[in-house]
C-alpha positions in Angstrom: 42.7 54.4 11.7 42.3 52.2 8.6 42.8 53.3 5.1 39.8 54.1 2.7 40.8 56.1 0.0 38.5 58.0 -3.0 37.6 56.1 -6.2 40.2 55.4 -8.9 39.3 55.1 -12.2 41.0 53.8 -15.4 39.9 54.0 -19.1 39.7 51.1 -21.4 38.6 50.0 -24.8 37.3 46.7 -25.9 39.9 44.9 -27.8 39.7 42.9 -31.1 43.1 42.3 -31.4 43.7 38.5 -29.8 46.4 35.8 -29.5 50.1 36.7 -30.9 48.9 39.6 -32.5 48.7 41.6 -29.1 52.5 42.0 -29.6 51.7 45.1 -32.5 49.3 46.4 -29.6 52.2 46.6 -27.0 54.3 48.4 -29.7 51.6 50.9 -29.9 51.6 51.8 -26.4 48.6 49.4 -25.4 48.4 46.7 -22.8 46.5 43.8 -23.3 43.9 42.7 -20.6 40.6 41.0 -19.6 37.6 41.5 -17.3 35.9 38.9 -15.9 33.7 37.7 -12.9 30.9 35.5 -11.5 28.0 35.4 -13.8 29.8 37.9 -16.1 31.2 37.0 -19.6 35.1 37.7 -20.0 35.6 40.9 -22.3 39.2 41.4 -23.8 40.4 45.0 -23.0 43.4 47.4 -24.0 44.6 50.0 -21.7 46.9 52.9 -22.5 50.0 51.9 -20.9 51.3 54.9 -19.4 47.8 55.4 -17.4 47.6 51.6 -16.5 51.2 51.9 -14.9 50.2 54.9 -13.0 47.1 53.2 -11.9 48.7 50.2 -10.6 51.3 52.1 -9.0 48.6 53.5 -6.6 46.4 50.4 -6.1 46.8 47.2 -4.4 44.7 43.9 -4.7 41.9 45.0 -2.1 41.2 48.7 -3.8 38.3 49.0 -5.9 39.0 50.5 -9.6 36.1 52.0 -11.6 37.0 50.9 -15.2 35.3 53.3 -17.8 35.2 51.1 -20.9 34.5 53.2 -24.1 31.1 53.2 -25.4 29.9 51.8 -22.3 27.6 54.2 -20.2 28.2 52.5 -16.7 31.9 51.8 -15.3 32.7 48.3 -14.1 34.0 47.7 -10.8 36.6 45.5 -10.5 39.8 44.3 -8.3 43.2 43.9 -9.8 43.8 39.7 -9.9 46.9 39.1 -11.8 49.6 41.6 -13.4 52.1 39.9 -15.9 55.3 41.7 -16.7 58.4 41.1 -18.8 60.9 39.5 -16.4 64.0 41.9 -17.9 62.4 45.2 -18.9 59.6 45.3 -16.2 57.1 46.3 -18.9 53.5 45.5 -18.5 52.5 42.4 -20.8 48.9 41.5 -19.4 46.3 42.5 -16.8 43.6 40.4 -15.5 40.4 42.4 -13.8 37.9 40.8 -11.8 34.2 42.5 -11.9 32.8 42.6 -8.5 28.8 42.8 -7.6 28.6 45.5 -4.8 25.9 43.5 -3.4 27.8 40.0 -3.1 30.2 39.3 -0.3 34.1 38.1 -1.3 37.1 37.0 0.1 40.4 39.2 -0.4 43.7 39.7 1.2 44.4 43.2 2.8 47.8 44.4 3.8 48.5 45.5 7.3 49.9 49.1 7.7 52.5 49.5 10.6 51.9 52.9 12.3 53.4 54.3 15.7 56.5 53.6 17.5 57.2 51.0 20.3 58.6 52.7 23.6 61.0 49.4 23.8 62.6 49.8 20.4 62.6 53.7 20.7 65.1 53.2 23.9 67.2 50.4 21.9 65.9 47.7 24.6 64.7 45.6 21.6 63.9 45.0 17.9 61.0 44.2 16.0 60.5 40.6 14.4 57.5 41.1 11.8 55.6 37.7 11.0 52.7 38.3 8.6 52.2 41.3 6.3 48.3 40.7 5.4 45.3 39.1 6.5 42.3 37.4 4.8 38.9 39.1 5.0 35.4 38.4 4.1 33.3 41.5 3.2 31.2 43.7 0.5 33.4 45.3 -2.2 32.2 48.6 -0.8 33.7 47.7 2.7 37.3 46.8 1.6 39.9 49.0 2.9 43.3 49.4 1.6 45.1 48.8 4.8 44.3 47.6 8.2 46.6 49.3 10.7 49.0 47.8 13.5 49.9 50.1 16.3 53.2 49.7 17.6 52.9 52.0 20.7 50.9 49.3 22.0 54.2 47.2 22.5 55.7 48.5 25.8 57.8 45.3 26.9 60.5 43.0 25.5 58.8 39.6 24.3 55.2 41.3 23.7 53.4 40.6 20.5 50.6 42.0 18.6 48.2 39.2 17.4 45.5 39.5 14.4 42.9 39.4 17.5 44.4 42.4 18.5 43.4 44.3 15.3 40.9 47.0 15.1 38.9 45.9 12.2 36.7 48.3 10.3 32.7 47.9 10.4 31.6 45.3 8.1 34.8 43.5 7.7 35.1 39.9 9.1 38.9 38.4 9.3 39.1 34.9 8.4 42.8 34.7 9.3 43.6 32.8 12.5 43.0 35.1 15.5 46.2 33.5 17.0 48.4 34.3 14.2 51.3 36.5 15.5 51.6 40.1 13.3 55.0 41.4 15.2 56.9 40.8 18.7 59.6 43.2 20.4 62.7 40.6 20.6 66.2 41.3 22.2 68.7 42.1 20.0 70.8 38.7 20.1 67.4 36.9 19.5 66.6 39.0 16.2 70.3 38.3 15.1 69.6 34.3 15.4 66.4 34.9 13.5 68.1 36.4 10.8 70.6 33.6 10.2 67.5 31.4 9.0 66.0 32.0 5.7 62.5 33.3 6.2 60.1 32.4 3.5 56.9 34.4 3.2 53.5 32.8 1.9 52.2 33.8 -1.2 49.2 36.2 -1.3 45.8 34.7 -1.5 44.0 35.5 -4.5 40.6 37.3 -4.5 37.5 35.0 -4.6 33.9 35.9 -4.6 32.1 33.4 -2.1 29.3 32.3 -4.2 31.6 31.4 -7.1 31.6 28.1 -8.5 33.4 28.2 -11.8 36.8 29.4 -12.6 37.4 31.9 -15.2 38.6 30.6 -18.9 42.2 31.2 -19.5 42.6 34.6 -21.1 44.0 34.4 -24.6 47.6 35.5 -25.1 
């Protein structure tokens, strides 16, 4: 079963404080941000720091958030695009949200959720070697899921692997990642130890992109 959760809401206010003056906002417990999107003018926003931190701890880049802007009747459906933090104190500095149109297909990266256990691993006959942790998908915003599950119970022999093509894909979602990309493999212990001696560099996650978008957003102030 792939994970779809209930709608998460976040309250925001339109922001009039711009540029270097946002430092004062942060001292008052606010986090500056912006919401933008295809065919939508960028709107500077500010969020109560505690509420924003709580929401960000619950969502990933593939989960829709209903942003309720004060004095605006309808919430804006958006995805988290970028979060900037203080490198020392981990305090929130700035957050970008991408406003989506529910009738417009987009691409996004969806994480893979490991479930179940491999009988081979349980019997200490092998160990798991992980390759990728997310896949790129194309779908309507309403069809996005928090994660796509990878069931390890299907790994019943040493050297057996699961690939992108083996995923049970939810309705409405098209996987763009190479179907021959390996997700996880059962290897003998000595092989796993050899791999650990080499540094493994994971690729950076792809940003969310609307398929019909032809113009990048203007850089947010501050």
